N, C-alpha and C positions, 0 to 999 in steps of 0.2 A: 504494500500500500504506500501511497504518498502522504505528505503531511496535510494537515487541515487545521484551521483556526477554531473549529467547533469545540467549545469548552467541554462539552459532554464527552467528546471523543477522548479527551485527556484525563478524565476522571478515573480513579482506580477501579470504580465499579464497572465503567464501560470497558476498560482494558481487561478486567477479569472476565466479564461476559464474553468478550471477543476470543480470549484464549480458551475458555471453556467450550465455546462452540466449535473451535478448531479441534479440540481434543475429542469431543463427542462425535465429530465427523471422521476421526482418525486421520486428520490432515494437519497441515501447517501452512503458514504463508509461504508462497513460492514465486520464483521468477518464471518468466515465460518459457524458458528452455534451459537445459544445461549449458555451461560455458566452459570452453577449453582455454587454459592459460599456459602460455609457452614456458618452457624451462628457462628461456633467456631472461624472463622477468625475475628469476631468482638467482641466476648464476653469472650473468654477464657483468663483470666489474665496471666497465665503462658506463653501462646503463645504470647500475647501482649508484655510481658517483654522480651521474647527471640527476637522477631522481632525488637523491639525498640533498643535492644543492638546491633544486627547485622546490622541494617540498619541505625539508626540515630547516632550510636556511632563509627562505624567502616568505614563507607563510607564517602567520601568527601561531605560536605554540603556547599552550598553558604550562608555563615552566614552574609555577609555584602556586600553592593555595594561599588565599588571603590570610587564612588563620596561621600560616607560617610566619607572617610579618605583621603581627597585631599592633605593635607599638612603634612610635617614632624611634628611629635608630636601629630597628631590627633589619637584618639582612640575610640573604640566601645566595650562596655562590655554588656554581656547578659548571661542568663542561658539557656542551651539547654540540654534537656534530663538528667537533674540532674547535668550537668557539668557547673561550672562558667567559662566563656571564656572571655579573654581580647585580642582584636586585636589592634595593634598599628603600625603606619607607622614610621619606624626608620629613623635615620639621613641619611642613605644611600638610602632612598626612598623606601625601600622594606617593605611591610606589613607582619607582623608575628603574630602568635597567641600563647597564653599561657593559662595555667590554672590560673584563677584569684583568687589565694590563696597564701598568704604569706607562705614561707617555714618554718616560726617559729611556728605559731599556727593556720594557716589556714584562717585568716581573709582576705576578699577581699581587694585588694590594691586600687581598685576604685569601686564606686557604678555603677550599671547597667545604661547604657545610652551612649551618645556620649559626647566627650569633647576634650580638647587640653591641653597638658603639655608643657608649654613654656620652662621649664628647663630640659625636657626630663627625669624626675624622677617621680616614683610612690612611694608614702610614705604610708606604711601600717598604718591605723588609730589606730591599737591596741598597737604596741610597737615600731613604728617608724623605722622599717627596710625599707631601700630604694632600689629601683630597677630602672635600666635605661631602655631606649627604646629597648634594646636588651635582656631584661629579667635578666640581671646580677645583683647580689646583690652587691651594691656599698657602703653601709654604714649600720651600726647597732648602734642604740642608746645604750650608755653604753657598748660598745663592749668589753672593758677590763674586765668587770664584768660578761659578758655572758659566758666566757670560750673559749678555743681554738676550733675554727671551721674553716673549709676550705670554704672560700667564693665562690670559683669557683664551688663548689658542691651544692650550695644552691640558685642558680638562680631560677626564675620562671620556672615551668615545661613547656617546649615548646611543642606545638601541631603541627603535620604535617599541612602545609598550602601551598597554591599557589594562585597566582592572574592571572585570565584569564577571558576574555570576559566581563569585567566590574564587576567582582565579586571576593571576597576573599573566597576561598574554604578551609574548615578546617575539619580534622578528629578529633573526640573528645577523642580518646585514644592515649596517647603518644606511639610512636612506630608503629602505624598503617600507615606507609608511603604509599603514593599513587602517581601514575603518572596521573596528571590531564588531560593530552592530551589523554592518553589511555582511561581514564574514559569517557571523553566527545566524543571522536572519531569523527565521521562525523556530530555530533550535534554541534560541536564547530563553524564551519563556519556559521551556522544558528544563533547562539548567537552573533557571531562577527558582523553579518550584522546589528544587532540592534544598534550598536555603543553606548551602554548604558554608557560607561565611558565618553562620551561627553555630556551627559544630565545633568540636574540640579535637586537637591532635592527640591521639593516643600513642602511636609509634610510627616510625618511618625507617625503611631499610632499602638497600640496593640488592637487586637480584640479577645475576648474569644469565643470559639466555641465548638461544640460537639466533640466526639472522633475522633481520627486520621483518620480512614478509612471512617467514615460517612462524615466528613467534606471534605476530599480530593476527594471523589467520585464526589462531585458537581463541582469541578474544571475541570473535564475531559470529560464532555458531554454537548451537547446543547439540549438534548431531553426535558429537564424540563423548558426551558427558557420562553415559552409562559405562562405556568401555574404559575411559581414562580416569574417571573420578568416582568409582563405586562407593568409596568410603568418605568422600568429602562433598563436593558440589552435587555429584550424581546421586548421592544418598537421598537428597530431598527434592531433586529436580527431574521432571519428565523429559527424557531425551527425545530429540527430533520433534519438538513442539515449540513453535516460536511465532509470535506476532511481531511484525517488523514495519517500521516507518522510516522514511528518509527525509532529511531536511537539507537540501543541497548535498554537500559531501558528508554531512554528519548523519548519525543514525541512532535510533532507539530500538532496542530489542526487549521483548517481554517474554519471559519463560514462565511455564506453569510449574508450580510446586506439586509434589505428589499428593498433597491434601486436596488439590483442585477437584477431583471427581466427587468429593463429599458434597459439593454444591449442587450437583445435578438433582433436579426435582425440588430443591428448596426455594422458597420465595427470596427474591433479591433483598428484601428488607431484612432478612436474617443473615445476610452475608457479612463477614468481616473481610472485605475484599483484599486488602493489602497483605493479609496473611498467606494468600494462596498464589501469588504471583511474585516474580522477581524481575526487576527492571535493570537494564544495562543502557547507560547513555555513553555513546562513543563519539567523541569530537575528533574529526579528521585533523592530523593523521595518526595520533598516538596517545590519546587520552581516553581512558575507560573508567567509568564510575559505576560501581557494582555493589549489589548486596545490601541495599538499605533495608535491613530487616532487624527488628528488635533494637533499634537505636544504634546500629553499627553500619559502617560504610567502608568500602575499599576503593581507593583511587590509585590507578596505575598509569604511569607515564613512561613510555618506552622510547629509548634513544639508540640509534645505530652507533656502533663503535667503529674505529678506523678499519678494523678487520671486518669485512662484510659478512662473515659467518657468525658474528657475535653482536649482542645488544646488551644494554644495561637498562633495567626497569627500576624506577623509583616507586616503591610500593608504600602507600600511606594508609594507615587505618585511622578512621575518624569515629568519634563517639558523639551522639547527640547531646549527652549530658556526661560530665566528668564522673567516672565511677568512684563512689565514696564508700561503699560497703564491700566486704569480701566477696559477696555473691555477684555484685556488679563488676568487680575487677576480674573475677573468674570468667564471667560471660564475655567480657571484652577480650581476654587472653585466648579463650577458646576460639572466638571468631578470628582473631589475628593469626593464630597458629594454623587454623584450617585454610585461610587464604594463602599463607606461605606454602603449605604443603601442596595445595591444589596447583599453584603456579610453578613453584621451584621443582617439586619432586614429581609432578605428574605432567602438566602441560609442557614445561620446558624439557623434561626428561625425554619425552617422545619427540619433541621438536628437535632436540640434538641428534636423535637417530635419523630423523628425516633429513636434517641438514647434512649429515655425514654421507647420506646416500643419494644426494641430489643428482650427481653425475649419471646415475643409472636411470633416472626418470626421463628418458629420451623424448618421449612424446608430451611431456609437460603434465599438468594436473587438470582434473575435472572439478568444477564447482557445480554441484547439482542444483536442480530447481529448488530443493529444500534449503539452499544456502544463498538466498538472495543478498544477504548482507556482505558476503565475500565477493560476489559478483560486483556489487555496487562499489565496494572499496577499491578493487583493482581497476575498475573502469575509471574511477576518479583519479587514481594515481596516474594512469595513462593520459587522461584528459588534461591534468595540470602540468605534468612533466613534459608531455609531447616529445617523447624520445623518438629520434629519427636515426635508425641504424645505418642508413646509407651515408648520412653526414658523418656519423662516427667512424665508418669504414674509411671515408676519405681523409679524416683527420689522422687516423692511424697510419694510412699509407703515406701521408705527408711526413709523419714522424719517422717512419721507417726510411724514407728517402733521405731525411736529414741525418739520421744516424749513419747511413751508408756513405754520405758525403763526408761526414766527420771521420769515419774510419779511413776513407780514401786519402784524406788530407794528412792524417797521422802517418799513414804508410809512406 
């Protein structure tokens, strides 16, 4: 299905009714036909580099949750697609993003991670150049001996950013300005409805996984849940049952929980709808918000690493209310550990085996009619990146000719 602005369509009751009807019919939301995806989309290093540049460096990415930077002076630093990024909440309350590299000799002004600057200054650990929370260069050690420089031209390089729907969105290329509302479009009200800016950070960790597309494919369908997750996600979720909506490149997936059949024949007035379904909100290209059940939520942000066969996922567990009792703490920890097991030990474990055997998949992959979300994602990757293999072949031929001329000259 496509998106709609009908408020009733977005209600938990309407979504539950929709999934129940699919289940009773022994069906699921489906694409018009199966889709074949070439192996080249997974293994071609030049295509991968091109797509990473166009998608992960030029589009707005949700690099931090607003709750990670709740106060003035809070910051978050991380590397994304080869770019060191520093996000900081300034004295005016606005979150901004910068390239985390001193303008003198490129040293990071803070180490990766979260922290707080009481004095609102970031001091480069190499030569003690200092920057304020607006990125301005405010002091240089031994300034008189450095020579005449214009401080106003040497602030940290600012990256385009915006704060919406509980996230700080950043484009990794200076000058790649974006309109976040135009990018999110009618997906924004769905994100806003989650109220993630009002939640609390329980824990955050990094999980290494297989290549970008192999890893991300597992976030977009429930066809595998019974086989891969029998003791975690699949224990409570009906496999191969999914209601699906697209909002431009973004998607919402609704799974049915195994308690769903209990609603058959009962009046809707007696339904506790949200108990029987599970929502996944997937913002293109790498943000997944999952499992808002019992006051717990999992946020996953997946980033390609320089080696195209590996990724890094920032996995954040949020709680609607800070756990204060032993029972509440136990419940949060159970959810946290289940999320870690399902992703690290199950999804990524089989993903690594897929990654290791990609060379044997000569004919590529099939995305079935029951996997419309996978079809949609890969179609948008190709639509945005516009990979042209012929142009790439010409570039490679030119490089080869250049190398040959260089070898001839050396001889």
